[in-house]
C-alpha positions in Angstrom: 0.0 -0.2 0.0 1.5 3.4 -0.8 2.6 5.7 2.3 0.3 8.1 3.6 1.2 10.3 6.6 -0.4 13.1 8.8 0.9 16.4 9.7 -0.8 17.9 12.8 0.1 21.9 13.3 0.4 22.6 17.3 1.6 24.6 20.5 0.8 24.8 24.0 0.3 28.5 24.7 0.4 28.3 28.0 4.2 27.0 27.7 6.2 30.1 29.6 8.6 30.5 27.3 6.4 30.3 24.4 4.8 33.1 26.2 7.7 35.1 26.8 8.6 35.1 23.0 5.5 35.1 21.9 4.9 38.3 24.5 8.2 40.3 22.5 6.1 40.8 19.2 2.5 40.8 20.9 1.3 44.0 21.9 -2.5 43.1 23.0 -1.6 39.8 26.1 -5.4 39.7 25.6 -4.7 37.8 22.3 -3.0 35.4 23.9 -6.0 34.2 26.3 -8.2 34.1 22.7 -5.7 32.4 20.2 -2.8 30.7 22.0 -4.2 28.1 25.1 -5.4 25.0 25.0 -7.2 22.1 26.1 -5.3 19.2 25.5 -6.8 18.5 22.3 -3.8 17.1 20.6 -4.1 13.5 22.6 -7.3 13.0 21.1 -6.6 13.9 18.0 -3.1 11.9 17.8 -5.3 9.0 19.2 -8.0 9.2 17.1 -5.8 9.2 13.9 -4.3 5.9 15.2 -7.3 4.2 16.0 -9.5 5.4 13.2 -7.3 5.8 10.5 -4.6 3.0 11.0 -3.3 3.1 7.7 -1.6 6.2 8.5 2.3 5.7 8.6 3.9 8.1 10.7 2.0 11.6 12.4 4.5 14.1 12.0 3.9 16.8 14.9 4.9 20.7 14.0 5.8 22.6 16.9 8.0 25.0 18.1 10.8 23.9 20.6 7.7 21.8 22.4 6.4 18.6 22.9 3.1 16.9 23.3 2.6 14.8 26.5 0.5 12.4 25.6 0.6 10.0 28.4 -2.8 9.9 28.7 -3.1 8.2 25.3 0.2 6.0 25.0 -2.3 2.7 25.5 -2.9 3.6 22.3 -0.3 5.8 20.4 3.1 4.2 20.1 6.0 6.5 20.2 7.5 4.8 17.0 4.4 6.6 15.3 4.9 10.3 16.3 7.4 12.1 15.0 8.0 16.0 16.5 8.6 18.4 13.9 10.6 21.9 14.9 9.4 25.4 12.9 12.9 25.0 12.6 13.1 22.3 10.4 10.7 23.4 8.1 11.9 27.6 8.0 15.9 26.0 7.8 16.1 28.3 4.0 14.0 30.7 5.9 15.5 31.4 9.3 15.0 34.8 9.6 10.9 34.7 9.4 11.3 32.6 13.1 9.6 32.9 15.5 6.6 33.1 14.2 3.1 32.3 15.4 0.8 32.4 12.0 -0.6 29.4 11.3 -0.5 30.2 7.4 3.0 30.9 7.3 3.5 27.5 9.0 1.1 25.7 6.7 2.6 26.5 3.8 6.2 25.1 4.7 4.8 21.7 5.4 6.1 20.0 2.6 9.3 20.5 4.0 9.0 18.4 6.6 11.5 15.5 6.0 10.7 12.4 5.2 7.1 12.9 4.5 5.3 11.1 2.4 4.0 12.5 -0.8 0.4 11.5 0.2 -0.4 13.4 3.7 -3.4 14.7 5.2 -3.3 17.9 7.3 -5.2 18.3 10.4 -5.4 21.0 13.5 -5.3 19.8 17.2 -9.4 20.7 17.1 -10.2 17.8 14.4 -11.2 14.3 15.1 -12.0 11.2 13.5 -14.6 9.6 15.4 -15.3 6.5 13.0 -13.2 3.9 11.0 -11.5 5.8 7.9 -10.2 3.3 4.9 -7.4 5.3 2.3 -10.0 5.8 0.0 -12.2 7.9 2.4 -8.7 10.3 1.6 -6.7 9.3 -2.0 -8.4 7.1 -4.8 -5.5 6.4 -7.1 -3.5 9.9 -7.9 -6.8 11.7 -6.7 -7.1 13.5 -3.5 -10.4 13.6 -1.8 -12.1 17.0 -1.1 -14.6 17.3 1.4 -16.5 21.0 0.9 -18.7 22.2 -1.7 -18.5 24.9 -4.6 -18.9 28.9 -3.5 -18.3 32.5 -5.3 -14.9 33.6 -4.6 -14.7 37.2 -2.7 -13.9 39.3 -5.8 -17.5 38.6 -6.9 -19.0 39.7 -3.6 -18.9 43.0 -3.5 -20.3 43.2 0.3 -17.2 40.7 0.9 -14.6 42.7 -0.6 -16.6 45.8 1.7 -15.9 43.5 5.0 -12.6 42.5 3.9 -11.3 46.6 3.6 -12.8 47.0 6.7 -11.5 44.3 8.5 -7.7 45.3 7.5 -8.3 48.8 8.2 -9.0 47.6 12.1 -6.7 45.4 12.3 -9.1 42.3 12.6 -8.5 38.5 12.4 -8.1 37.9 8.7 -11.3 35.8 7.6 -10.7 32.0 6.8 -13.1 31.7 4.3 -11.5 34.9 2.2 -8.0 33.9 2.7 -9.7 30.4 0.6 -10.9 32.3 -1.9 -7.2 34.1 -2.1 -5.8 30.8 -2.8 -8.0 29.8 -5.8 -7.5 33.0 -7.3 -3.9 32.4 -7.5 -4.3 28.8 -9.0 -6.6 30.5 -11.4 -10.1 30.5 -10.0 -11.7 33.6 -10.3 -15.5 33.3 -9.9 -15.7 30.2 -7.1 -13.7 28.3 -5.1 -14.1 25.3 -3.5 -14.7 25.5 0.3 -12.8 23.4 3.1 -14.1 23.0 6.4 -12.5 21.8 9.5 -11.8 18.6 8.8 -8.3 16.7 7.7 -7.2 18.1 4.4 -5.6 15.7 1.9 -2.7 17.1 0.7 -0.3 15.9 -2.1 4.0 17.2 -1.6 5.0 17.1 -4.8 1.9 19.9 -6.0 2.4 22.1 -3.2 6.7 21.8 -4.1 6.7 22.5 -7.8 4.5 25.7 -7.0 6.9 27.0 -4.9 10.0 26.1 -7.0 8.1 28.2 -10.4 7.1 31.1 -7.6 9.2 31.6 -4.9 8.5 35.1 -4.5 4.8 33.9 -3.7 6.3 31.4 -1.2 8.5 34.2 1.0 5.4 36.7 0.9 3.4 34.2 2.6 5.8 33.1 5.4 7.6 36.7 6.5 4.2 37.4 8.3 4.7 36.3 12.2 1.2 36.9 12.6 -2.1 36.3 11.0 -2.3 38.7 7.7 -4.9 39.6 5.3 -2.4 39.7 2.1 -1.9 35.7 2.9 -3.9 32.7 1.4 -5.2 29.1 2.8 -1.7 27.2 1.8 -3.8 23.5 1.8 -6.8 25.3 -0.3 -4.0 26.6 -3.2 -3.1 22.7 -3.3 -6.5 22.0 -3.3 -6.9 24.1 -6.3 -3.7 23.3 -7.9 -5.2 20.0 -7.7 -8.8 21.0 -9.1 -7.2 22.6 -12.0 -5.3 19.0 -12.8 -8.3 17.1 -12.4 -6.6 14.9 -9.6 -9.7 15.2 -6.9 -12.6 14.2 -6.5 -15.6 15.7 -4.9 -16.9 14.3 -1.2 -19.9 15.9 0.7 -20.0 17.8 3.9 -22.2 14.9 5.4 -19.4 13.0 7.4 -18.6 15.9 8.9 -19.7 17.7 12.6 -18.3 21.3 13.4 -19.3 21.9 17.2 -18.7 26.2 16.8 -18.3 28.2 20.1 -18.0 25.2 22.4 -16.9 28.1 25.4 -20.5 28.7 25.0 -21.9 25.5 25.9 -23.0 24.0 29.8 -22.0 20.3 30.2 -25.1 19.1 29.6 -25.9 21.2 26.4 -22.6 19.1 25.0 -23.3 15.8 26.2 -26.6 16.3 24.8 -25.3 17.3 21.2 -22.3 14.1 21.5 -24.9 11.9 22.1 -27.0 13.5 18.9 -23.5 13.1 16.6 -23.2 9.3 18.1 -26.7 8.6 16.1 -25.3 9.6 13.0 -23.8 6.6 11.2 -22.3 8.4 8.4 -20.4 11.2 10.3 -16.9 10.4 10.7 -15.2 13.6 11.0 -15.9 16.3 14.5 -14.5 19.4 14.7 -15.0 21.4 18.1 -14.0 25.3 18.3 -12.7 26.7 21.2 -13.2 24.4 23.9 -10.2 26.0 25.4 -12.2 28.7 26.5 -15.3 25.9 27.5 -15.8 26.0 31.4 -13.5 23.1 32.9 -17.1 20.7 33.2 -17.3 21.1 29.6 -14.1 20.3 28.3 -14.7 17.0 30.5 -17.7 16.3 28.8 -16.1 15.7 25.8 -12.8 14.0 27.3 -15.0 11.5 28.6 -17.0 10.6 25.9 -14.1 10.8 23.4 -12.2 8.1 26.3 -15.1 6.0 26.1 -15.0 5.8 22.4 -11.3 4.9 22.2 -11.5 2.0 24.5 -14.4 0.5 22.5 
């Protein structure tokens, strides 16, 4: 069977050395609380990949002078399966842009991970598998299976154009969807883009590498920003649209995915009820839960208990 790896980007924003580094560059310390803290989701993300995607050869965790404590899932996760990759490895030819706190800069360089397979699946640490998947859920032959749907690009939506200018003027957090639209534009899609959601994203290393070899300035312009910037595109979305352009893709509907948004607003009882409803949906294989790091401790515990129960089955 052809090799398929997984890549997870992760940092522990509460770690003192990381916080000191961040504060040197960040004027608003409240941002640390909002964006850089975590609730040990990495343990469950890794364990879910091992259990529900057993064909994965290696899991690369890309981080900044850190290593996650996976003791709580050591009965499931073999150390031989995990490889920690420091930012210095993927920024080795652009070390002047470190330190970086920008996921969109980091994502653009994942293709530089040493020993990374040609086909890989990119995860954030709040993305989980909750049922068994097969290689064909991600790749069929040379084609990547893309979970999402087609929507109009931002340059075809005057309201979105105005909204982005306002966000940029007030230095607001750059839009997730706008950066996907920008990636599509770069690949030559000017009227619509294939919108991804929050689940694992299949990628092909050679597609990404070849593009940046042809357009090195595009890569440098992307990775120079230490924090998210409206000028940046979504790297994995660029890969998707390059795959689409070469007809190296298959479309998959979003009915396999559940996204739990703003879990910080959910009580333990509300989350428990929601998770029970997910268990009843046989077609759902992918789960994303957002803002768990900002949720009540009791709410976090409900999610963790539910997930550990699934892992023990």
